[in-house]
All heavy atoms as a GROMACS GRO file, in nm:
protein
  590
    1MET      N    1   0.088  -0.114   0.001
    1MET     CA    2   0.003   0.001  -0.003
    1MET      C    3   0.092   0.127   0.000
    1MET      O    4   0.192   0.126   0.066
    1MET     CB    5  -0.092  -0.002   0.120
    1MET     CG    6  -0.196   0.107   0.116
    1MET     SD    7  -0.340   0.092   0.215
    1MET     CE    8  -0.401  -0.070   0.183
    2LEU      N    9   0.048   0.225  -0.073
    2LEU     CA   10   0.126   0.347  -0.089
    2LEU      C   11   0.058   0.457  -0.019
    2LEU      O   12  -0.068   0.467  -0.032
    2LEU     CB   13   0.142   0.378  -0.237
    2LEU     CG   14   0.210   0.509  -0.273
    2LEU    CD1   15   0.356   0.501  -0.237
    2LEU    CD2   16   0.197   0.533  -0.426
    3SER      N   17   0.125   0.539   0.056
    3SER     CA   18   0.066   0.655   0.124
    3SER      C   19   0.109   0.782   0.053
    3SER      O   20   0.228   0.795   0.022
    3SER     CB   21   0.109   0.661   0.271
    3SER     OG   22   0.061   0.546   0.341
    4CYS      N   23   0.018   0.873   0.036
    4CYS     CA   24   0.048   1.002  -0.025
    4CYS      C   25  -0.012   1.114   0.056
    4CYS      O   26  -0.118   1.097   0.118
    4CYS     CB   27  -0.013   1.011  -0.166
    4CYS     SG   28   0.047   0.892  -0.283
    5ALA      N   29   0.056   1.226   0.058
    5ALA     CA   30   0.005   1.345   0.128
    5ALA      C   31   0.013   1.466   0.036
    5ALA      O   32   0.116   1.484  -0.034
    5ALA     CB   33   0.083   1.370   0.256
    6THR      N   34  -0.095   1.541   0.028
    6THR     CA   35  -0.099   1.665  -0.052
    6THR      C   36  -0.148   1.775   0.033
    6THR      O   37  -0.237   1.761   0.116
    6THR     CB   38  -0.198   1.650  -0.169
    6THR    OG1   39  -0.153   1.541  -0.250
    6THR    CG2   40  -0.204   1.773  -0.255
    7ILE      N   41  -0.077   1.891   0.026
    7ILE     CA   42  -0.125   2.012   0.095
    7ILE      C   43  -0.162   2.113  -0.005
    7ILE      O   44  -0.082   2.153  -0.093
    7ILE     CB   45  -0.011   2.061   0.188
    7ILE    CG1   46   0.027   1.958   0.291
    7ILE    CG2   47  -0.055   2.194   0.257
    7ILE    CD1   48   0.152   1.991   0.369
    8ARG      N   49  -0.289   2.158  -0.001
    8ARG     CA   50  -0.339   2.259  -0.097
    8ARG      C   51  -0.360   2.386  -0.017
    8ARG      O   52  -0.441   2.389   0.074
    8ARG     CB   53  -0.464   2.205  -0.160
    8ARG     CG   54  -0.525   2.302  -0.263
    8ARG     CD   55  -0.652   2.247  -0.318
    8ARG     NE   56  -0.621   2.121  -0.388
    8ARG     CZ   57  -0.709   2.034  -0.427
    8ARG    NH1   58  -0.841   2.052  -0.401
    8ARG    NH2   59  -0.675   1.923  -0.485
    9THR      N   60  -0.297   2.500  -0.059
    9THR     CA   61  -0.319   2.626   0.007
    9THR      C   62  -0.370   2.727  -0.096
    9THR      O   63  -0.336   2.724  -0.217
    9THR     CB   64  -0.184   2.681   0.068
    9THR    OG1   65  -0.088   2.690  -0.034
    9THR    CG2   66  -0.138   2.586   0.173
   10THR      N   67  -0.451   2.820  -0.045
   10THR     CA   68  -0.498   2.931  -0.129
   10THR      C   69  -0.444   3.062  -0.060
   10THR      O   70  -0.458   3.078   0.058
   10THR     CB   71  -0.653   2.940  -0.127
   10THR    OG1   72  -0.699   2.813  -0.173
   10THR    CG2   73  -0.704   3.049  -0.212
   11THR      N   74  -0.374   3.142  -0.139
   11THR     CA   75  -0.312   3.262  -0.089
   11THR      C   76  -0.354   3.383  -0.167
   11THR      O   77  -0.397   3.372  -0.284
   11THR     CB   78  -0.156   3.248  -0.093
   11THR    OG1   79  -0.118   3.228  -0.231
   11THR    CG2   80  -0.106   3.134  -0.012
   12VAL      N   81  -0.338   3.500  -0.104
   12VAL     CA   82  -0.364   3.627  -0.168
   12VAL      C   83  -0.239   3.659  -0.249
   12VAL      O   84  -0.126   3.663  -0.198
   12VAL     CB   85  -0.389   3.742  -0.066
   12VAL    CG1   86  -0.404   3.873  -0.132
   12VAL    CG2   87  -0.507   3.705   0.022
   13PRO      N   88  -0.254   3.681  -0.386
   13PRO     CA   89  -0.142   3.701  -0.469
   13PRO      C   90  -0.047   3.819  -0.431
   13PRO      O   91   0.076   3.802  -0.426
   13PRO     CB   92  -0.201   3.727  -0.607
   13PRO     CG   93  -0.336   3.665  -0.602
   13PRO     CD   94  -0.380   3.677  -0.462
   14GLN      N   95  -0.102   3.932  -0.389
   14GLN     CA   96  -0.022   4.046  -0.358
   14GLN      C   97   0.056   4.033  -0.230
   14GLN      O   98   0.173   4.065  -0.220
   14GLN     CB   99  -0.108   4.174  -0.349
   14GLN     CG  100  -0.172   4.217  -0.480
   14GLN     CD  101  -0.304   4.136  -0.511
   14GLN    OE1  102  -0.347   4.059  -0.433
   14GLN    NE2  103  -0.359   4.160  -0.629
   15SER      N  104  -0.008   3.979  -0.127
   15SER     CA  105   0.054   3.974   0.003
   15SER      C  106   0.113   3.837   0.044
   15SER      O  107   0.195   3.826   0.132
   15SER     CB  108  -0.049   4.017   0.114
   15SER     OG  109  -0.148   3.914   0.122
   16GLY      N  110   0.063   3.734  -0.025
   16GLY     CA  111   0.106   3.597   0.010
   16GLY      C  112   0.034   3.545   0.131
   16GLY      O  113   0.069   3.436   0.180
   17GLU      N  114  -0.066   3.617   0.183
   17GLU     CA  115  -0.138   3.577   0.303
   17GLU      C  116  -0.218   3.446   0.271
   17GLU      O  117  -0.284   3.433   0.166
   17GLU     CB  118  -0.241   3.685   0.345
   17GLU     CG  119  -0.329   3.646   0.458
   17GLU     CD  120  -0.440   3.748   0.480
   17GLU    OE1  121  -0.445   3.852   0.413
   17GLU    OE2  122  -0.523   3.722   0.568
   18GLU      N  123  -0.205   3.346   0.359
   18GLU     CA  124  -0.277   3.223   0.344
   18GLU      C  125  -0.417   3.235   0.380
   18GLU      O  126  -0.453   3.275   0.492
   18GLU     CB  127  -0.204   3.117   0.427
   18GLU     CG  128  -0.262   2.976   0.397
   18GLU     CD  129  -0.180   2.867   0.475
   18GLU    OE1  130  -0.063   2.850   0.446
   18GLU    OE2  131  -0.242   2.807   0.560
   19LEU      N  132  -0.508   3.200   0.286
   19LEU     CA  133  -0.652   3.211   0.312
   19LEU      C  134  -0.710   3.079   0.359
   19LEU      O  135  -0.797   3.075   0.444
   19LEU     CB  136  -0.725   3.256   0.187
   19LEU     CG  137  -0.692   3.394   0.130
   19LEU    CD1  138  -0.764   3.419   0.002
   19LEU    CD2  139  -0.732   3.498   0.236
   20SER      N  140  -0.657   2.968   0.305
   20SER     CA  141  -0.706   2.840   0.347
   20SER      C  142  -0.598   2.735   0.323
   20SER      O  143  -0.507   2.754   0.241
   20SER     CB  144  -0.838   2.799   0.271
   20SER     OG  145  -0.808   2.782   0.134
   21ARG      N  146  -0.609   2.626   0.395
   21ARG     CA  147  -0.517   2.516   0.381
   21ARG      C  148  -0.596   2.385   0.397
   21ARG      O  149  -0.678   2.374   0.485
   21ARG     CB  150  -0.413   2.522   0.491
   21ARG     CG  151  -0.312   2.407   0.494
   21ARG     CD  152  -0.221   2.419   0.613
   21ARG     NE  153  -0.140   2.299   0.624
   21ARG     CZ  154  -0.005   2.296   0.605
   21ARG    NH1  155   0.055   2.408   0.575
   21ARG    NH2  156   0.058   2.188   0.616
   22GLN      N  157  -0.567   2.292   0.305
   22GLN     CA  158  -0.635   2.162   0.308
   22GLN      C  159  -0.524   2.055   0.298
   22GLN      O  160  -0.450   2.047   0.205
   22GLN     CB  161  -0.730   2.151   0.190
   22GLN     CG  162  -0.810   2.027   0.186
   22GLN     CD  163  -0.905   2.021   0.062
   22GLN    OE1  164  -0.880   2.086  -0.036
   22GLN    NE2  165  -1.006   1.946   0.074
   23ASP      N  166  -0.516   1.971   0.405
   23ASP     CA  167  -0.426   1.855   0.406
   23ASP      C  168  -0.505   1.730   0.364
   23ASP      O  169  -0.608   1.698   0.419
   23ASP     CB  170  -0.373   1.835   0.547
   23ASP     CG  171  -0.280   1.951   0.589
   23ASP    OD1  172  -0.290   2.058   0.532
   23ASP    OD2  173  -0.200   1.927   0.678
   24ILE      N  174  -0.453   1.662   0.261
   24ILE     CA  175  -0.520   1.544   0.208
   24ILE      C  176  -0.428   1.429   0.222
   24ILE      O  177  -0.308   1.435   0.178
   24ILE     CB  178  -0.560   1.564   0.063
   24ILE    CG1  179  -0.650   1.689   0.049
   24ILE    CG2  180  -0.626   1.441   0.004
   24ILE    CD1  181  -0.663   1.736  -0.095
   25HIS      N  182  -0.469   1.318   0.281
   25HIS     CA  183  -0.391   1.201   0.300
   25HIS      C  184  -0.461   1.082   0.235
   25HIS      O  185  -0.580   1.058   0.256
   25HIS     CB  186  -0.369   1.170   0.451
   25HIS     CG  187  -0.298   1.281   0.518
   25HIS    ND1  188  -0.160   1.291   0.520
   25HIS    CD2  189  -0.344   1.381   0.588
   25HIS    CE1  190  -0.126   1.399   0.586
   25HIS    NE2  191  -0.234   1.458   0.627
   26LEU      N  192  -0.390   1.013   0.145
   26LEU     CA  193  -0.448   0.900   0.068
   26LEU      C  194  -0.369   0.772   0.094
   26LEU      O  195  -0.250   0.775   0.114
   26LEU     CB  196  -0.440   0.932  -0.079
   26LEU     CG  197  -0.508   1.059  -0.130
   26LEU    CD1  198  -0.475   1.076  -0.276
   26LEU    CD2  199  -0.658   1.044  -0.116
   27GLN      N  200  -0.445   0.665   0.095
   27GLN     CA  201  -0.383   0.531   0.094
   27GLN      C  202  -0.420   0.467  -0.036
   27GLN      O  203  -0.538   0.452  -0.071
   27GLN     CB  204  -0.441   0.444   0.207
   27GLN     CG  205  -0.407   0.496   0.344
   27GLN     CD  206  -0.272   0.448   0.392
   27GLN    OE1  207  -0.231   0.341   0.357
   27GLN    NE2  208  -0.208   0.529   0.474
   28ILE      N  209  -0.319   0.430  -0.116
   28ILE     CA  210  -0.343   0.375  -0.251
   28ILE      C  211  -0.297   0.230  -0.252
   28ILE      O  212  -0.188   0.198  -0.211
   28ILE     CB  213  -0.264   0.458  -0.357
   28ILE    CG1  214  -0.309   0.601  -0.353
   28ILE    CG2  215  -0.282   0.400  -0.495
   28ILE    CD1  216  -0.227   0.695  -0.438
   29ARG      N  217  -0.383   0.145  -0.307
   29ARG     CA  218  -0.346   0.006  -0.325
   29ARG      C  219  -0.367  -0.024  -0.476
   29ARG      O  220  -0.476  -0.010  -0.525
   29ARG     CB  221  -0.433  -0.082  -0.239
   29ARG     CG  222  -0.394  -0.230  -0.252
   29ARG     CD  223  -0.476  -0.320  -0.154
   29ARG     NE  224  -0.609  -0.341  -0.198
   29ARG     CZ  225  -0.646  -0.434  -0.288
   29ARG    NH1  226  -0.556  -0.507  -0.347
   29ARG    NH2  227  -0.769  -0.451  -0.321
   30TYR      N  228  -0.263  -0.074  -0.539
   30TYR     CA  229  -0.272  -0.103  -0.679
   30TYR      C  230  -0.340  -0.245  -0.699
   30TYR      O  231  -0.323  -0.327  -0.614
   30TYR     CB  232  -0.136  -0.106  -0.743
   30TYR     CG  233  -0.074   0.035  -0.748
   30TYR    CD1  234   0.017   0.079  -0.651
   30TYR    CD2  235  -0.115   0.125  -0.845
   30TYR    CE1  236   0.064   0.204  -0.651
   30TYR    CE2  237  -0.062   0.252  -0.853
   30TYR     CZ  238   0.030   0.292  -0.756
   30TYR     OH  239   0.078   0.417  -0.756
   31THR      N  240  -0.416  -0.258  -0.805
   31THR     CA  241  -0.482  -0.384  -0.833
   31THR      C  242  -0.450  -0.426  -0.976
   31THR      O  243  -0.413  -0.347  -1.063
   31THR     CB  244  -0.635  -0.370  -0.825
   31THR    OG1  245  -0.683  -0.274  -0.916
   31THR    CG2  246  -0.680  -0.325  -0.686
   32PHE      N  247  -0.466  -0.554  -1.004
   32PHE     CA  248  -0.460  -0.610  -1.136
   32PHE      C  249  -0.596  -0.587  -1.204
   32PHE      O  250  -0.698  -0.572  -1.136
   32PHE     CB  251  -0.428  -0.757  -1.132
   32PHE     CG  252  -0.290  -0.788  -1.086
   32PHE    CD1  253  -0.267  -0.831  -0.956
   32PHE    CD2  254  -0.182  -0.773  -1.173
   32PHE    CE1  255  -0.138  -0.860  -0.915
   32PHE    CE2  256  -0.054  -0.802  -1.133
   32PHE     CZ  257  -0.030  -0.843  -1.002
   33PRO      N  258  -0.600  -0.580  -1.338
   33PRO     CA  259  -0.725  -0.558  -1.406
   33PRO      C  260  -0.833  -0.652  -1.369
   33PRO      O  261  -0.951  -0.612  -1.348
   33PRO     CB  262  -0.689  -0.572  -1.558
   33PRO     CG  263  -0.544  -0.536  -1.562
   33PRO     CD  264  -0.488  -0.587  -1.428
   34GLN      N  265  -0.806  -0.780  -1.351
   34GLN     CA  266  -0.902  -0.880  -1.318
   34GLN      C  267  -0.960  -0.854  -1.181
   34GLN      O  268  -1.080  -0.870  -1.159
   34GLN     CB  269  -0.845  -1.021  -1.321
   34GLN     CG  270  -0.790  -1.064  -1.454
   34GLN     CD  271  -0.646  -1.021  -1.483
   34GLN    OE1  272  -0.589  -0.940  -1.402
   34GLN    NE2  273  -0.588  -1.068  -1.592
   35GLU      N  274  -0.877  -0.813  -1.085
   35GLU     CA  275  -0.926  -0.780  -0.952
   35GLU      C  276  -1.016  -0.651  -0.954
   35GLU      O  277  -1.116  -0.650  -0.889
   35GLU     CB  278  -0.806  -0.760  -0.856
   35GLU     CG  279  -0.854  -0.733  -0.714
   35GLU     CD  280  -0.739  -0.704  -0.619
   35GLU    OE1  281  -0.624  -0.689  -0.662
   35GLU    OE2  282  -0.764  -0.698  -0.495
   36ALA      N  283  -0.972  -0.556  -1.029
   36ALA     CA  284  -1.055  -0.431  -1.041
   36ALA      C  285  -1.192  -0.465  -1.097
   36ALA      O  286  -1.293  -0.417  -1.047
   36ALA     CB  287  -0.985  -0.327  -1.126
   37LEU      N  288  -1.195  -0.544  -1.202
   37LEU     CA  289  -1.328  -0.587  -1.266
   37LEU      C  290  -1.412  -0.663  -1.158
   37LEU      O  291  -1.533  -0.631  -1.146
   37LEU     CB  292  -1.304  -0.678  -1.385
   37LEU     CG  293  -1.250  -0.608  -1.508
   37LEU    CD1  294  -1.203  -0.707  -1.610
   37LEU    CD2  295  -1.360  -0.515  -1.564
   38ARG      N  296  -1.354  -0.751  -1.080
   38ARG     CA  297  -1.427  -0.826  -0.982
   38ARG      C  298  -1.483  -0.734  -0.872
   38ARG      O  299  -1.601  -0.741  -0.835
   38ARG     CB  300  -1.338  -0.930  -0.918
   38ARG     CG  301  -1.408  -1.017  -0.809
   38ARG     CD  302  -1.313  -1.113  -0.743
   38ARG     NE  303  -1.194  -1.051  -0.682
   38ARG     CZ  304  -1.194  -0.989  -0.562
   38ARG    NH1  305  -1.307  -0.978  -0.491
   38ARG    NH2  306  -1.084  -0.939  -0.517
   39LEU      N  307  -1.397  -0.638  -0.826
   39LEU     CA  308  -1.441  -0.546  -0.720
   39LEU      C  309  -1.559  -0.455  -0.771
   39LEU      O  310  -1.653  -0.427  -0.695
   39LEU     CB  311  -1.324  -0.463  -0.676
   39LEU     CG  312  -1.218  -0.537  -0.594
   39LEU    CD1  313  -1.093  -0.447  -0.576
   39LEU    CD2  314  -1.272  -0.580  -0.461
   40LEU      N  315  -1.546  -0.408  -0.899
   40LEU     CA  316  -1.654  -0.326  -0.954
   40LEU      C  317  -1.780  -0.403  -0.965
   40LEU      O  318  -1.888  -0.351  -0.923
   40LEU     CB  319  -1.612  -0.274  -1.094
   40LEU     CG  320  -1.506  -0.164  -1.094
   40LEU    CD1  321  -1.444  -0.145  -1.230
   40LEU    CD2  322  -1.565  -0.033  -1.040
   41ARG      N  323  -1.776  -0.526  -1.013
   41ARG     CA  324  -1.899  -0.608  -1.026
   41ARG      C  325  -1.960  -0.640  -0.892
   41ARG      O  326  -2.080  -0.634  -0.876
   41ARG     CB  327  -1.866  -0.730  -1.110
   41ARG     CG  328  -1.841  -0.699  -1.253
   41ARG     CD  329  -1.812  -0.821  -1.338
   41ARG     NE  330  -1.787  -0.781  -1.480
   41ARG     CZ  331  -1.685  -0.823  -1.549
   41ARG    NH1  332  -1.597  -0.911  -1.497
   41ARG    NH2  333  -1.665  -0.781  -1.674
   42GLN      N  334  -1.872  -0.674  -0.793
   42GLN     CA  335  -1.921  -0.706  -0.658
   42GLN      C  336  -1.986  -0.584  -0.595
   42GLN      O  337  -2.076  -0.597  -0.513
   42GLN     CB  338  -1.806  -0.749  -0.568
   42GLN     CG  339  -1.766  -0.894  -0.586
   42GLN     CD  340  -1.656  -0.931  -0.492
   42GLN    OE1  341  -1.581  -0.852  -0.439
   42GLN    NE2  342  -1.644  -1.063  -0.466
   43SER      N  343  -1.945  -0.462  -0.634
   43SER     CA  344  -2.001  -0.338  -0.581
   43SER      C  345  -2.126  -0.292  -0.656
   43SER      O  346  -2.179  -0.184  -0.629
   43SER     CB  347  -1.893  -0.226  -0.581
   43SER     OG  348  -1.785  -0.270  -0.500
   44GLY      N  349  -2.172  -0.375  -0.753
   44GLY     CA  350  -2.295  -0.342  -0.823
   44GLY      C  351  -2.278  -0.262  -0.946
   44GLY      O  352  -2.374  -0.196  -0.992
   45PHE      N  353  -2.158  -0.258  -1.005
   45PHE     CA  354  -2.138  -0.180  -1.127
   45PHE      C  355  -2.136  -0.274  -1.252
   45PHE      O  356  -2.085  -0.384  -1.241
   45PHE     CB  357  -2.008  -0.103  -1.122
   45PHE     CG  358  -2.017   0.015  -1.026
   45PHE    CD1  359  -1.976  -0.001  -0.897
   45PHE    CD2  360  -2.064   0.136  -1.070
   45PHE    CE1  361  -1.984   0.110  -0.809
   45PHE    CE2  362  -2.074   0.249  -0.985
   45PHE     CZ  363  -2.031   0.232  -0.851
   46GLU      N  364  -2.185  -0.226  -1.358
   46GLU     CA  365  -2.174  -0.291  -1.488
   46GLU      C  366  -2.064  -0.223  -1.565
   46GLU      O  367  -2.064  -0.100  -1.582
   46GLU     CB  368  -2.306  -0.282  -1.563
   46GLU     CG  369  -2.300  -0.348  -1.701
   46GLU     CD  370  -2.435  -0.328  -1.778
   46GLU    OE1  371  -2.530  -0.277  -1.718
   46GLU    OE2  372  -2.431  -0.367  -1.894
   47VAL      N  373  -1.961  -0.301  -1.603
   47VAL     CA  374  -1.847  -0.241  -1.672
   47VAL      C  375  -1.884  -0.227  -1.824
   47VAL      O  376  -1.907  -0.328  -1.891
   47VAL     CB  377  -1.719  -0.328  -1.656
   47VAL    CG1  378  -1.604  -0.268  -1.732
   47VAL    CG2  379  -1.688  -0.338  -1.505
   48MET      N  380  -1.888  -0.109  -1.872
   48MET     CA  381  -1.927  -0.086  -2.012
   48MET      C  382  -1.806  -0.089  -2.105
   48MET      O  383  -1.814  -0.144  -2.216
   48MET     CB  384  -1.993   0.055  -2.023
   48MET     CG  385  -2.107   0.076  -1.927
   48MET     SD  386  -2.239  -0.039  -1.942
   48MET     CE  387  -2.301   0.008  -2.099
   49HIS      N  388  -1.692  -0.028  -2.061
   49HIS     CA  389  -1.572  -0.026  -2.144
   49HIS      C  390  -1.448  -0.025  -2.053
   49HIS      O  391  -1.454   0.021  -1.941
   49HIS     CB  392  -1.564   0.101  -2.231
   49HIS     CG  393  -1.681   0.124  -2.316
   49HIS    ND1  394  -1.700   0.054  -2.438
   49HIS    CD2  395  -1.788   0.202  -2.308
   49HIS    CE1  396  -1.809   0.089  -2.496
   49HIS    NE2  397  -1.868   0.181  -2.421
   50THR      N  398  -1.342  -0.084  -2.105
   50THR     CA  399  -1.213  -0.074  -2.034
   50THR      C  400  -1.111  -0.019  -2.133
   50THR      O  401  -1.110  -0.054  -2.251
   50THR     CB  402  -1.168  -0.213  -1.986
   50THR    OG1  403  -1.153  -0.302  -2.096
   50THR    CG2  404  -1.268  -0.272  -1.886
   51TYR      N  405  -1.021   0.065  -2.078
   51TYR     CA  406  -0.920   0.126  -2.164
   51TYR      C  407  -0.786   0.128  -2.089
   51TYR      O  408  -0.782   0.120  -1.964
   51TYR     CB  409  -0.955   0.270  -2.197
   51TYR     CG  410  -1.084   0.283  -2.270
   51TYR    CD1  411  -1.194   0.346  -2.214
   51TYR    CD2  412  -1.097   0.237  -2.403
   51TYR    CE1  413  -1.313   0.359  -2.279
   51TYR    CE2  414  -1.216   0.251  -2.471
   51TYR     CZ  415  -1.326   0.315  -2.410
   51TYR     OH  416  -1.445   0.327  -2.477
   52GLY      N  417  -0.678   0.136  -2.163
   52GLY     CA  418  -0.544   0.138  -2.105
   52GLY      C  419  -0.488   0.277  -2.100
   52GLY      O  420  -0.370   0.297  -2.065
   53GLY      N  421  -0.572   0.378  -2.128
   53GLY     CA  422  -0.529   0.520  -2.121
   53GLY      C  423  -0.641   0.609  -2.153
   53GLY      O  424  -0.750   0.567  -2.202
   54TRP      N  425  -0.626   0.742  -2.135
   54TRP     CA  426  -0.735   0.837  -2.154
   54TRP      C  427  -0.764   0.862  -2.302
   54TRP      O  428  -0.869   0.927  -2.332
   54TRP     CB  429  -0.697   0.968  -2.081
   54TRP     CG  430  -0.700   0.951  -1.936
   54TRP    CD1  431  -0.594   0.944  -1.851
   54TRP    CD2  432  -0.816   0.933  -1.854
   54TRP    NE1  433  -0.636   0.927  -1.725
   54TRP    CE2  434  -0.769   0.917  -1.719
   54TRP    CE3  435  -0.950   0.925  -1.879
   54TRP    CZ2  436  -0.858   0.896  -1.613
   54TRP    CZ3  437  -1.038   0.910  -1.774
   54TRP    CH2  438  -0.994   0.894  -1.641
   55LYS      N  439  -0.689   0.811  -2.393
   55LYS     CA  440  -0.715   0.823  -2.533
   55LYS      C  441  -0.786   0.699  -2.589
   55LYS      O  442  -0.782   0.670  -2.707
   55LYS     CB  443  -0.590   0.852  -2.615
   55LYS     CG  444  -0.530   0.987  -2.577
   55LYS     CD  445  -0.404   1.015  -2.656
   55LYS     CE  446  -0.350   1.152  -2.616
   55LYS     NZ  447  -0.224   1.183  -2.687
   56LYS      N  448  -0.841   0.617  -2.497
   56LYS     CA  449  -0.916   0.495  -2.524
   56LYS      C  450  -0.831   0.385  -2.594
   56LYS      O  451  -0.879   0.307  -2.670
   56LYS     CB  452  -1.039   0.524  -2.614
   56LYS     CG  453  -1.135   0.618  -2.544
   56LYS     CD  454  -1.261   0.641  -2.627
   56LYS     CE  455  -1.355   0.734  -2.556
   56LYS     NZ  456  -1.481   0.755  -2.631
   57GLU      N  457  -0.705   0.378  -2.553
   57GLU     CA  458  -0.618   0.271  -2.599
   57GLU      C  459  -0.667   0.138  -2.537
   57GLU      O  460  -0.719   0.138  -2.429
   57GLU     CB  461  -0.471   0.293  -2.558
   57GLU     CG  462  -0.412   0.426  -2.605
   57GLU     CD  463  -0.429   0.537  -2.504
   57GLU    OE1  464  -0.511   0.526  -2.408
   57GLU    OE2  465  -0.358   0.637  -2.517
   58PRO      N  466  -0.640   0.025  -2.605
   58PRO     CA  467  -0.680  -0.102  -2.546
   58PRO      C  468  -0.603  -0.126  -2.413
   58PRO      O  469  -0.487  -0.085  -2.398
   58PRO     CB  470  -0.636  -0.206  -2.652
   58PRO     CG  471  -0.620  -0.129  -2.773
   58PRO     CD  472  -0.586   0.014  -2.738
   59LEU      N  473  -0.666  -0.193  -2.321
   59LEU     CA  474  -0.605  -0.230  -2.194
   59LEU      C  475  -0.524  -0.354  -2.214
   59LEU      O  476  -0.574  -0.458  -2.251
   59LEU     CB  477  -0.715  -0.252  -2.086
   59LEU     CG  478  -0.663  -0.295  -1.947
   59LEU    CD1  479  -0.576  -0.186  -1.892
   59LEU    CD2  480  -0.782  -0.321  -1.858
   60THR      N  481  -0.392  -0.340  -2.194
   60THR     CA  482  -0.299  -0.451  -2.210
   60THR      C  483  -0.205  -0.463  -2.091
   60THR      O  484  -0.215  -0.372  -1.999
   60THR     CB  485  -0.208  -0.434  -2.338
   60THR    OG1  486  -0.121  -0.327  -2.311
   60THR    CG2  487  -0.294  -0.409  -2.459
   61SER      N  488  -0.123  -0.560  -2.084
   61SER     CA  489  -0.029  -0.573  -1.969
   61SER      C  490   0.073  -0.460  -1.967
   61SER      O  491   0.137  -0.436  -1.863
   61SER     CB  492   0.038  -0.707  -1.975
   61SER     OG  493   0.118  -0.719  -2.093
   62ALA      N  494   0.092  -0.391  -2.076
   62ALA     CA  495   0.185  -0.283  -2.083
   62ALA      C  496   0.118  -0.145  -2.067
   62ALA      O  497   0.183  -0.040  -2.073
   62ALA     CB  498   0.256  -0.282  -2.218
   63SER      N  499  -0.012  -0.139  -2.044
   63SER     CA  500  -0.085  -0.012  -2.032
   63SER      C  501  -0.039   0.066  -1.907
   63SER      O  502  -0.021   0.006  -1.802
   63SER     CB  503  -0.236  -0.037  -2.021
   63SER     OG  504  -0.288  -0.095  -2.137
   64PRO      N  505  -0.024   0.197  -1.923
   64PRO     CA  506   0.022   0.278  -1.807
   64PRO      C  507  -0.095   0.308  -1.712
   64PRO      O  508  -0.066   0.346  -1.599
   64PRO     CB  509   0.072   0.405  -1.874
   64PRO     CG  510  -0.007   0.417  -2.003
   64PRO     CD  511  -0.030   0.274  -2.051
   65GLU      N  512  -0.216   0.291  -1.757
   65GLU     CA  513  -0.334   0.323  -1.673
   65GLU      C  514  -0.441   0.221  -1.699
   65GLU      O  515  -0.441   0.149  -1.800
   65GLU     CB  516  -0.389   0.463  -1.705
   65GLU     CG  517  -0.287   0.570  -1.687
   65GLU     CD  518  -0.322   0.704  -1.749
   65GLU    OE1  519  -0.360   0.702  -1.871
   65GLU    OE2  520  -0.316   0.800  -1.678
   66MET      N  521  -0.541   0.213  -1.606
   66MET     CA  522  -0.662   0.134  -1.626
   66MET      C  523  -0.782   0.228  -1.611
   66MET      O  524  -0.800   0.288  -1.504
   66MET     CB  525  -0.671   0.026  -1.516
   66MET     CG  526  -0.563  -0.085  -1.528
   66MET     SD  527  -0.589  -0.220  -1.419
   66MET     CE  528  -0.589  -0.147  -1.259
   67ILE      N  529  -0.856   0.239  -1.716
   67ILE     CA  530  -0.973   0.326  -1.716
   67ILE      C  531  -1.094   0.234  -1.729
   67ILE      O  532  -1.103   0.158  -1.827
   67ILE     CB  533  -0.969   0.428  -1.833
   67ILE    CG1  534  -0.835   0.498  -1.843
   67ILE    CG2  535  -1.090   0.525  -1.824
   67ILE    CD1  536  -0.798   0.582  -1.722
   68PHE      N  537  -1.190   0.242  -1.638
   68PHE     CA  538  -1.312   0.166  -1.648
   68PHE      C  539  -1.430   0.258  -1.660
   68PHE      O  540  -1.446   0.350  -1.579
   68PHE     CB  541  -1.329   0.081  -1.520
   68PHE     CG  542  -1.220  -0.025  -1.505
   68PHE    CD1  543  -1.109   0.004  -1.426
   68PHE    CD2  544  -1.227  -0.147  -1.568
   68PHE    CE1  545  -1.010  -0.087  -1.410
   68PHE    CE2  546  -1.129  -0.241  -1.552
   68PHE     CZ  547  -1.015  -0.212  -1.475
   69ILE      N  548  -1.514   0.239  -1.759
   69ILE     CA  549  -1.636   0.318  -1.777
   69ILE      C  550  -1.745   0.224  -1.727
   69ILE      O  551  -1.764   0.118  -1.780
   69ILE     CB  552  -1.660   0.356  -1.927
   69ILE    CG1  553  -1.537   0.426  -1.985
   69ILE    CG2  554  -1.788   0.440  -1.940
   69ILE    CD1  555  -1.498   0.556  -1.916
   70CYS      N  556  -1.817   0.267  -1.621
   70CYS     CA  557  -1.914   0.183  -1.558
   70CYS      C  558  -2.046   0.256  -1.537
   70CYS      O  559  -2.052   0.376  -1.545
   70CYS     CB  560  -1.864   0.139  -1.420
   70CYS     SG  561  -1.703   0.063  -1.416
   71ARG      N  562  -2.145   0.175  -1.512
   71ARG     CA  563  -2.274   0.235  -1.466
   71ARG      C  564  -2.325   0.147  -1.353
   71ARG      O  565  -2.296   0.025  -1.349
   71ARG     CB  566  -2.375   0.248  -1.579
   71ARG     CG  567  -2.433   0.123  -1.630
   71ARG     CD  568  -2.539   0.149  -1.734
   71ARG     NE  569  -2.578   0.027  -1.797
   71ARG     CZ  570  -2.642   0.020  -1.913
   71ARG    NH1  571  -2.680   0.128  -1.970
   71ARG    NH2  572  -2.676  -0.098  -1.964
   72LYS      N  573  -2.404   0.206  -1.268
   72LYS     CA  574  -2.458   0.133  -1.155
   72LYS      C  575  -2.565   0.036  -1.208
   72LYS      O  576  -2.659   0.078  -1.275
   72LYS     CB  577  -2.518   0.229  -1.052
   72LYS     CG  578  -2.560   0.171  -0.925
   72LYS     CD  579  -2.440   0.121  -0.844
   72LYS     CE  580  -2.485   0.077  -0.705
   72LYS     NZ  581  -2.380   0.013  -0.634
   73ALA      N  582  -2.546  -0.092  -1.180
   73ALA     CA  583  -2.641  -0.192  -1.230
   73ALA      C  584  -2.772  -0.182  -1.150
   73ALA      O  585  -2.775  -0.148  -1.036
   73ALA     CB  586  -2.582  -0.332  -1.216
   74GLY      N  587  -2.878  -0.222  -1.218
   74GLY     CA  588  -3.005  -0.227  -1.149
   74GLY      C  589  -3.100  -0.112  -1.171
   74GLY      O  590  -3.111  -0.015  -1.216
   0.00000   0.00000   0.00000
């Protein structure tokens, strides 16, 4: 499991005064395509399309990303 932390701040451009701060902590666990499909179906989703990238490339073992287009079944 991978842990990530992001800090997002909003500041006033002229003075640099901080208006807001948001700390975001994520736990990321990578999955294989077959596991992702199983988890989506178990959660009640119908998988419409799968892609290996945002340009709708086929999902292969060399794909840099996994994109699933789903809709809630039922």
